[in-house]
Structures are given as C-alpha cells and as structure tokens.
N, C-alpha and C positions, 0 to 999 in steps of 0.2 A: 504494500500500500504506500503510495507516495505521500509527501508532506501535505499537499493540498487536499487529497481525499481524506487523509487522517483527520485533518483539522475540521473538515466539513461534518464528519460523522461523530466527533467527540467534543465539539465546541461547548456544549452545554455543561459537560463535566470537567472542563478545564479548571485547574487550580492555578497557583502562582506561576508566572512565566519568567524565564531568565534568558537574556540575550548574550551573544558573544560576537566580538569583532575578531575576525581571523585575517590578519594582514600578512600575506605570504609573499614570497619572492616574485611570483608571476601574477598574483591576483589578490583582491580583497573580497571578503565575504562578510555578511552580517546574517546571523542565524538566530532563530528564536526557538527555545525548547520548553516543553512542559516539565516543570521541576519534579513532578511526582513520578513520571514515567520515562523521562529522557527522550520523549518523542519529539522529533524535529517537526515544527509546525509550518515554518516558512523561512525563506532565505533569499538573498540576492547576491550576485557576484559581478564584479567589474575587473577586467584585466588591467594590469599595470605595465606601462611601457618601460623597457630598459634601454639605456644608451651605452655605447661602447666607444668612447672617444679615442682610445688607443688600444692596441693589442693587449689583452689581459685586463683591461679596465672595464668595470661594470658599475653603472650608476643608475639611480632612480631619482625622480623629482619629489622632494618631501611634500610640496604643495599638492601634487597630483595624488600622492598617497593619502593625504588628509581629505582631499575632495572625494576620493573614491569611498572613504569611510562614510562621509555624509550622504553620498548618493546611495550607497547600499542600505544605510539606515532608513532613509526616506522611502525607497522603493519597497523595502520589506514591510514597513509600517502600512504602506498603501495596500499591499497584498493581504496583510492581516485584517485590515478594515473591510476589504472585499469579502473576506471569509467570516465576517461578523465576529471577529475576535477583538476584544477591547484591549488596545495597547496599554491602557492604564494598569493592566494585570502584569506588565513587565516590571519586576521588582528590583532587578539588578542587571548590570552589564559587566561581562568579563572581556579581557583583552589577551589575545595570543598573537605572536608575531614572529617574523623571520628574525633569527638571532644574529648577533654580531654586527649587523649592518649599522653603520655609524653616521650620525648627524650632529651638526653644530649649528645653533641658531642664536639670534640676537634677542635677549630677553626684553629689551626696551621696545623694539619694533615688531618682534614676533616673526621676523623674516629669517628663513634659512640662509646661511652664509656660504653654502656650497651644496651641490647635490649629495644625496645619501650615497656613501660608498658601500656597495653590496658585499655581503660576507665572502663570496667567492672571488672577489677582486684580487689581482696579483701585483698591483703597482707597488706594494710595500716590500717587495722582495729585497731591495737594496737596504731598506731600513732594518729588516730582519737580520740580514747578513751582518750589518754593522753592530747590531745589538748582540748577536751571538759571538762575534769576534772579541767583544770586550768581557765575555764571561770566562771564568777559569776553565781551561781545557776546551774552549769553544763548544760548550755543552748547551744544546738547545733545550734541555730539560732543567736548566739552572733554576728556574722559578717554579718548577712543578710541585715542590714540597709545600708551597703556599697556594698556588693557583689550581693545581691539578692538570695544567696545560703545558704543552711545549711552546716555545717561542716560534710563532708561525704567522704567516700573512692572514690566516683565518680569523684571528681575534681582534677585538675592537681597539685595543691600546695602540697597536702599530698604525692603524688607520687614522686614529686621532693624532698621533705624532706626525704622520705625513701631512695632514691638514694644517697643523700648526707650522710646519716647516715650509709648506709649498703654496698655501693660499693666504695672501696678504690680509684679506678681510677677516679670516679666522684669527690670524696672529694679532691684528689690531684689536679685535673684540676681546681676546684673552687678556691682552695688556691693559685694556681699559675696563676690565671687569664686567663686560657685557655678554660674554659668551656662556652658553649653556650646551653641555654635551649630553647626548643620550642615544640609546638604541631606539628602534622604532616605537616600542611601547612607551618610552618616556616622552617622545615627541607627540604621540597621539593623546596620552593622558593629559599632558600640559595644555595642549590646544583645546581638548574637549572640556576641560574644567575651568576655562577662562583665558588661557593664553597669557598675553601681556597684562591682562587685568586680573591677576591673582591666580593664574593657573598653577596646578600642583606639579612640581618638578620631582618625580620619583621614578623608581624602577623596582623590580622585585628581585629576590635572591637568585632566581634561575637565570635571568638575563644578566645580572651583575657578575655572575660566576663565569661568564663568557668573555669578559673584557681583558683579562690578565692584570686587572688593577684590584681585584677583590680577593680577600683572604678567605678561603672556604672553611677555615677552622674558627676564626673569630667572627665570621659572617658579617664583615664590614669592609669598606675600602681600607687598603693597607698603605700607610704613609711611605714605607720603604719601596713598595712597588710603584707608587706614583712618582717617587723621586727617581727611580730607575728609568722610567720612561719620560721623565720631565713633564709630568702632567699636574697642573695646579688642582688641588682637591676641591677648590671652591666652585669649579665648573661641573662637578659630578652631581648626579641626582641623589636624593636620599633613598637609601635601600630599605624596602619594606618587605613584609611577608607576601606570599602569593595569594592570600585570602584575607582581605580586610578592606574596609571602606577607605579609598584614597581621596575621593572627592565626588562632587555631583556634576552631572551634565549641565552645561550652562546655556544651551540653545537647542532649537529644534523641537520636534514632537516629543522627544524623550527628556526634555529639560527637567531637572530635579531628581532624576533617577541616579542612584549611586553607582559609580564604577568601583567594583569591589573584588575583582579577581584579575590576576596578571601572571602569566606564565609564558616563557619562551616556547615556541611551537612544539619542540620535541618533548619537553616536560609536560606540556598540555596533553599531548597524545598519550603519554604514560599514565596520566591521571584519567584521561578519557577511557582508557582500556582498563582502568581500575587495578593497575599494577601497584598495589599498596604494600605488598609483602616482599620481604627480602628474598631475592631469587626470581621474582617475576620479571618478565622482559617483554618489550614490544619492538617491532620493526616497522618503520614507516618509509614508503616510497613516495617521494615528491620530486622537487627539483633535484635534491640529493637523496641519499639513503642513510637512515640513522637507526641504529639498534641500541636501545638503552636497557640496562638491567638494574633494577632496584637493589641497592646494597645495604639498605637500612640506615640507621642513624649515625653510622661511622663511615667516613670516607675511606675507600679502598684504593690504593695506588697500584696501577697496573705495571707489570714488567714487560708487557707485550704491545705497547703502543696505543693503548686505549686512553681516553680522557677520563679524568675524575671530575664530576660535575655535580652541582646541586640539582636534585630531582624536583623538589618542591618543599615549601614550608607553609602548611595550610592553616595559618593563624599566627597572630603575634606571639602567643604563648605556647605554640606547638613546636615540637622539635623539627629541625631540618632533616630531611632525608636526602641521601646521596645516590648517585648512579654511576656506573661505568658506561662509557659511550664509545661505540665504533662508528666513525663518520666516513661517508663516501660523498665527495663533492658533487659528482655528476651521475644522476640516475635518470629520472624522467626528462631532464634537460637535453639528454642526447637524442630523444625522440624529436624534440623541436629542432635540433641541429640537422637531423636527417631530413626533416620536412622543409625548413627554411633555408638552410645553407647548401645542402647537397641536392635538394629537390627530387629525391628518389621515392618519396611517399607523399600522399596528399593529406593524410590524417594519421593519428595514432592507431585508430582502428585498422587501417590498412596495413600498418606494420605488424600488428597482432596476427592478422590473417596470413601474411607472408611467413612469419616465424612459425606458425602452426603448420603451414603447408610443407615446410622442410623436414620437420620431425627430429632432426639432429643437426648439430653444427659440424659434424664430421671432424672434430678436433680443432676447429677454428675458434679463435678468441678475439674479442674487441675490447681493448682497455681504454676507456674514455677518460684519460688523464688531462682534460682540458685545463683544469685548475691545479695541476700537479696531483700528487697522491696524498690522501689523508691517511686515516688509520690503516695499518699500523706503521706505515713508512714515514709519513710527514716529509715527503720529498717534493719540494716545490718546483723542481726543474724537470720532472718527468714530462714526457710528451705523450699525446694520444697515439696509440699503436694499433695497427690493423693487422691481425694475424688471421685474416679470413673473414668469416661471418660473425655471428653473435653468440657468445655465452654471456649472459647478463652479469652485471657487477654485484652478484648476490653473495659472494664469498667474503664475509667480514672475518678476516683471517684470525685476528686476536680472539674473537669470540668463540672460534672453533676450539680454542684451548680450554674454555670454561663452560662450554655448552652442556656438558654432561653433569655439571654441578648445579645448573639452574633447576629450581623446583618446578617451574612452569614457564613455557614460552607462549605468550599470547599470540593471537592470529597475526600473520604477516599481511598487513593491510594493503590492498590494492590502491593504486593512486586515487581513484575516484572516491574511495571510502575514507581516505586519509583526512580530508578536510572536515568531515563531519565529526570524526573522533577527536581531532585536535580542538575544534571549536567546543565540543562537548566538555572537554577537560577544563577549558576556561570558564564555561558556564557553571560547571560544578563548583569550582573554586569561588566564583562570585556569589552563587546562591547559598553556599555554606558559610559565608563570612559572618562574623559577629555583627549584629545589628540588622542583618538580612534574614539569615537562618530559614530559608525556604527549601533547602536542598540537603538531603542526608547523604553523607559519603559512605554510609554502610552498604556494602554490596547486596546484603539481604533485602534492603529497601528498594532495590531496583530490579525486582523480579520480572518486570515486563521487558527489560532490555534483552534483545536477542543478538546472537553472534553466530558466525559460521566456524566450522572446524575444518582444518586442512591437514591432510595426511601426506607424508613423503611419497613421491611417485617413483623414486629410484632407490636401489638397495645401498647399504653403507659402503660396499666395495666400489661401486660405480661413483658414488659421491666423493670418496677419497681420491679416486683416480682423476676425476674432473678438477678437484681442488688442487692437486699437485700440478696439473697442466696449467691451471689458472695462475698459480704462483710463478710458474716459469714465464708465462706471457707478461705478467706484471714486471718481473725482473728485466725483461727486454725493453720495457718502456722507460727505464731510468737512465739518467745521465746523458741523454742525447744532445742536449744543448751545449754540453762541455766538449763534445767531439769536434775536432778541427776538420773543416772541409779540405778536400784534396784538389790540387791544381791539375789541369790537363797539360798536354805536351807543349802548349804555347805559353805556359806560365799563368794562364787565366783560370779563375775558379769556375767550375761548372756545377750547376745545381744537381746534375746527375752523378757527379763524382763524390757528392756528399752522401754517405750511406744513409743517415737518418732522413734526409730530404728525399732521397731516391725511394726509400720505403714509403714515405708519405705520399709521393705522387703516384707510384705504382699501385700502392694499396688503395688510394682513392679511385683510380681507374678500374681496378678489379671490383671494388664495391659497386661502382656504377654499372659495369657490365653485368655483374652478378644479379643486381637488383632488376635490371631490364630483362634479363633472362628469366628470372622468377616471375615477374609480372606478365611476361608473355606466355607463361606455361602454368596458368592457374588451374 
C-alpha cells in the first residue's frame, strides 16, 4: 500500500505526526510519519544540482539546499491537506543530512561565503599531505585516538582549513568574527529557527564526530584538535544530543513546531533500522555505501581501517552510543556516471536489466575509485579501474573480519528504501525528544513496522573466492597517479605509452563496446 492510499484509509485514526527533513547529496526530501505506526503518510522530493569547477571538486549551493527544504515542506503540506490530514497534528521535525559537507556563512547577513564543499570532494589532498607530513612518522592515524578518524580529505576540518586559506571572504569573516561554520544540519537548523534574527547555531554529536575537531571521548570540541588545524573555536556550532528541542520553526505553514531531532544520515539509518543493541548493523546504498555496526556505549578502535564514530545520543541525559563504520565513497553515484558521462544507459532500471541478463561477471571487476579508496585503505590517489564488467562494490573488507561476531545484520537496504529508513530515524529521534514525547523507541511498540528478509544466494566458498578476486582488483587501482609516463622514440610523451592512461582509454572503449553488444542482444 502506498503512502497516499494508506493515508486515505487510516486518516480518521491518525495520532500525532512527526516530520523529517532528509537532505542528501543528490536530493532533498520532506517526509511525514504516523508516530504510532511509523507509517509514511506523504512526502516530496527535489533534486539538488552539483557543480564540478575543477577535476575532483564537488560543490553545492547552500541557498539552493535551503530553498529545496522549503519547497519540499510546502508541497508535502499541500499533499497532506488534499488527503484531509490536519498538518497541525505534526508535533515535531527531525533533520538528517549528508555528513561532512562543509559550509561557512556570515552571521550578520545570513549569506553563504562560498559554496558547500561536498564530502567526497578531493581538493584538500595537498592540505592533507601537509598535515600528515608534520605528524610523527607521517602517520595518518595520528589523531585517531581522539577522533576515531584518519586524516583524510573526507572530513570537515580539512575542508574548513582550505576555505580559510583559499577564499578571501571566508578569511575576512573569520578575522572579523562574523563567520559561522557548520555541516548541512547546522546551516538548515540556523536558517529554519530564524537565521540572522536569532537562529540557533548547533549540531548534534553524530555530525560533530565527522569533523576531526570533536573528541569522541569527552563528547565536545577539542581545543588541541582545533589548534592542530588552526580553527578558531568561536566559529563552531554548539554540540547537542541527537534528540532534544533545538528551537522552533520561524516561518511557513509549520511555524512554531519544534525541531527536535538531528542525526547524520548514516546514524539516522541505524536508528531507523532500530539497531539499538551492541552487534546490530545496517548497510545503506546511496551515493556511497556505508555499513555501521553498533558497538554500545564504549568506542571500539579498529585495527583494520574502519572508522570509530558516534552512532547516536538520544537525549541530553542519555549515554552516547558508538559504531564502527566501513565507508565506500562511490556506490549509487557510479550509476549516474554510467548514465550521464558514458551515456551507455538511459536509467538505473536499464542497468539492472543489463546486469541481470548477464548472470555472471565472468571474473571481471569494476573498482569505482573516483574519490580514491575509503575503508579500509584510505588511499586518496587510487584511480577508477576497469577490469571488465561489474562486480559491485559490496565487499566492505574490514567488516569481513568481524562479521561472524555480529549478533544480527539488519537488511541490506536497496537504494530506493534507503531514504525512507534514514528519514524515519530522524523522525524517531524528534518524536522521542523530551518535551515532545510522541514516539516510543521501544521496538515492541512498533509492531506494525514491516521489513523484508534477505538470504545469501551464493555459498561461502564462492563468496570467499569472489572476495579474494575483488581485493586483487582493488590493489591494481592504487598508486596510478604516482607512475611516470613513458616517452616515445621522439622524446615526446604519448598518452598510450602511459600504462594507467592506456588502461583507462582501452577499458572505456571495451565498456562501451560491451554495453552496445549487450543492449543489442536483449
């Protein structure tokens, strides 16, 4: 039953409603749930444009992000009204967001000082190298004992450092004490609660834990980390729990409703899947692919390249829970690349049909390292590699070492289901907040929530064989940028004399030929 039909048949019995803003890398959604059943009643979605000013750079317009939220709210309220659902029943709003994406704005004018630098942007590689070079032993894990993170282009601190070093407007605003830093959640909450007229400048522990400025043990900004990156602490948002009233909506049809939940998207999905016990895990496929395992109230440091991150803190007086995370930068994004850049498919559905028609990859692997390799390698200069057709990037290698110890692995969410579960987690946090209290986080109270069960389709031996081949393919994607091109007999550099570039061009041609062959033999 879809959301519209469900709303039509149950509207008389509806209890308190809770909404969620789901601001992702490629789109914004606003969703409204029944707090008693977790039923999705209505939603609206708007795509977000990305810009690529230079190779490896990825930016988004903060004003467009904010406007997309207002548009989604307005359209969803219109849909609810058409369904005879009273929007005054919405008792709280949660926020979930793409993590690490970095913004700086002027607190006096309310204007962004630069585009948002998206989490998978690679422009900070030289900044990262400079920082690693000044650590003892050039150790990228030098800060991990405090942050749970390696020094990487992925996290917010290096993006903020780049903005301060390279954007004069940002530098001047910092010097004149007008600058505010935040991830997407901070920008939205500040704007929605009043902006320059008293907006609340805050973030939650899950988003803060992705900046490299946050101490995951003290649960606050760390002066030594801020000094290490040269970041003035006055520009940072106040860190709050993931479930409390931060402020009230100041405009629109939902004016006066509390914003009372905030979680980074992967933490929100963990909550939405109700992975509240140590050992429970979830995997989400979106722009990237992220597997999180709840480790309880004590942070666990990985020896296999996983991140240690804050999973959630569901109340000011509640304990923080932690997670181990395996991160893959490019998952669903590669489908868009095949469609928009190579032009060999017209839609994601078409790719699914092509993949299903082949049956097997015949030992061919595609390593989509467009933004380098994340867990467990943290190798920024890896290049995408085409070793034939497709084996999807489903092998989160470090998690293979601990999978047998997990008590339960929640369903591996398909891309289309990801957004509902992520938004559901934010709604749950908002509805459960003190002062709202319309949502119970006890799994027994959500008896009407349904889920699907997925069973392995290949035997363990085949799985181990594919995993070994996958690791071999990944190894071949590394260090290509550091290889020197070879000159031809005339002393000139030929693109075909460079082994990496030769593979790149030949691989692309083979992919195109193969795709056309497949589409011609459906």
